[in-house]
C-alpha positions in Angstrom: -75.2 -13.4 88.8 -75.4 -10.1 90.5 -78.2 -8.1 89.6 -76.1 -5.5 88.4 -74.3 -8.2 85.8 -78.0 -8.7 84.6 -78.8 -5.2 83.9 -75.9 -4.8 82.3 -76.7 -7.9 80.0 -80.2 -6.3 79.5 -78.4 -2.7 78.0 -76.0 -4.9 75.6 -78.9 -6.9 74.4 -81.0 -3.8 73.6 -77.9 -2.0 71.8 -77.5 -5.1 70.0 -81.4 -4.9 69.2 -81.0 -1.1 68.1 -77.9 -1.9 65.8 -79.3 -4.5 64.2 -82.7 -2.5 63.6 -80.6 0.5 62.2 -78.8 -1.9 60.0 -82.1 -3.2 58.7 -83.5 0.5 58.2 -80.3 1.5 56.4 -80.7 -1.6 54.0 -84.1 -0.6 53.2 -83.3 3.2 53.2 -86.0 4.2 55.9 -84.3 7.3 56.9 -87.3 8.0 59.5 -86.8 5.0 61.2 -83.0 5.6 60.9 -83.7 8.9 62.7 -86.3 7.7 65.3 -83.7 4.7 66.2 -80.8 6.6 66.8 -82.7 9.5 68.8 -84.4 6.5 70.8 -81.1 4.8 71.3 -79.4 8.4 72.5 -82.3 9.0 74.7 -81.8 5.4 76.3 -77.9 5.8 76.9 -78.8 9.5 78.5 -81.3 7.6 80.9 -78.4 5.4 82.0 -75.7 7.8 82.4 -78.0 10.2 84.3 -79.2 7.5 86.6 -75.5 6.6 87.2 -74.4 9.9 87.6 -76.8 10.6 90.3 -76.1 7.8 92.2 -79.1 5.6 91.1 -81.8 8.3 91.4 -84.2 5.8 90.0 -83.9 1.8 91.0 -82.3 0.0 88.3 -85.2 -2.2 87.7 -87.2 0.9 86.7 -84.4 1.9 84.4 -84.3 -1.2 82.4 -88.5 -1.4 82.4 -88.1 1.9 80.8 -85.7 1.4 78.2 -87.0 -1.9 77.1 -90.5 0.0 77.0 -88.8 2.9 74.8 -87.1 0.0 72.7 -90.4 -1.8 72.1 -92.5 1.5 71.5 -89.9 3.1 69.3 -88.5 0.4 67.2 -91.4 -2.3 67.5 -94.6 0.3 67.4 -93.3 3.1 65.4 -90.3 1.9 63.0 -91.5 -1.8 62.5 -95.4 -0.9 62.5 -96.5 -3.0 65.5 -99.3 -0.3 65.8 -100.9 -2.5 62.8 -101.7 -5.0 65.4 -105.0 -4.9 67.6 -104.7 -3.4 70.9 -100.6 -3.1 70.5 -100.9 0.8 71.3 -103.5 -0.2 74.3 -100.9 -2.5 76.0 -98.4 0.3 75.7 -100.5 2.9 77.3 -101.6 1.0 80.0 -97.8 -0.2 80.5 -96.8 3.7 80.6 -99.5 4.1 83.1 -98.1 1.4 85.3 -94.3 2.7 85.0 -95.6 6.3 85.3 -97.1 5.1 88.8 -94.2 3.3 89.7 -91.8 6.1 89.0 -94.0 8.5 90.7 -93.9 6.2 94.0 -90.1 5.9 94.1 -89.9 9.8 93.5 -92.3 10.6 96.3 -90.5 8.2 98.9 -87.2 9.4 97.7 -87.7 12.8 98.4 -89.4 12.3 101.6 -86.2 10.4 103.1 -83.7 12.8 101.0 -81.4 15.4 102.9 -80.1 17.1 99.4 -82.0 20.5 98.6 -81.3 20.0 95.0 -83.0 16.4 94.6 -85.8 17.8 96.8 -86.4 20.8 94.3 -85.9 18.8 91.3 -88.8 16.4 92.9 -90.9 19.3 93.5 -90.4 20.7 89.9 -91.4 17.5 88.5 -94.3 17.0 90.8 -95.8 20.2 89.8 -95.3 19.9 86.2 -96.5 16.2 86.2 -99.8 17.1 88.1 -100.8 20.0 86.2 -100.5 17.9 82.9 -102.4 15.2 84.7 -105.2 17.7 85.8 -105.0 18.7 81.8 -105.2 14.9 80.6 -108.2 14.3 83.2 -110.2 17.2 81.9 -109.8 16.4 78.4 -111.3 12.8 79.4 -114.2 14.7 81.0 -114.7 16.9 77.8 -114.6 13.7 75.5 -116.9 12.1 77.9 -119.5 15.0 77.8 -119.2 14.9 74.0 -119.6 11.3 73.5 -122.0 10.4 75.8 -124.0 13.5 76.5 -123.9 15.1 73.1 -122.0 18.4 74.3 -119.4 19.9 71.9 -116.6 20.8 74.2 -113.7 19.3 71.9 -115.1 21.4 69.0 -112.1 20.2 66.6 -111.8 16.6 68.0 -108.3 15.5 68.4 -106.7 18.9 67.3 -108.6 20.7 69.7 -107.9 18.2 72.4 -104.1 18.5 71.4 -104.1 22.2 71.2 -105.6 22.1 74.9 -102.9 19.8 76.1 -99.6 21.9 74.5 -101.5 25.2 76.1 -101.4 23.2 79.1 -97.8 22.1 78.5 -96.9 25.9 77.9 -98.4 27.0 81.1 -97.0 24.2 83.2 -93.2 25.0 81.9 -93.7 28.6 82.4 -94.9 28.0 86.1 -92.5 25.3 86.9 -89.6 27.7 85.6 -91.2 30.7 87.7 -91.4 28.5 91.1 -87.9 27.1 90.5 -86.2 30.4 89.9 -88.3 31.8 92.9 -87.0 29.1 95.2 -83.6 29.5 94.2 -83.7 33.3 95.0 -85.3 32.6 98.3 -82.5 30.3 99.3 -79.9 32.9 98.4 -81.5 35.4 100.6 -81.4 32.7 103.5 -77.9 32.1 103.2 
């Protein structure tokens, strides 16, 4: 059986699981889970469509790992409360770190061999954004370590302080990447 056929079967299995899940949530009138399931399913469909539209921007294996991960985390974790199981959250976060590195590797090597300037710009913007958010995450880990093991009070509000710090970085990253994106576009127009 061809690899593409296997991936199509995986997609249909995921769609079926979502249909069963949404049907179940409708019968128990769990509107939160219905909305989360529908939004998650839409996200998966958009990911598949964009990957096909951009001529397999990511390898099919990565896309399928992502849709399975999304289904497990949203349907299983959030909607069916799998987070109650010991270390379920840890397994998801370790897996997401692994997936993130795989995607970064693919994007990096893809951008090195690509002649399409749009894709190179897209890589540059994604790289800048993710690097900035990664630095913010590492900084929060350092603050946590200082507080926990050396008695500092860097994270004055605990989780709330940490999340606001990360959200602040998110805002700054969006502004900076937007600025550089338009600067690159402007420089391209000048060169033409």
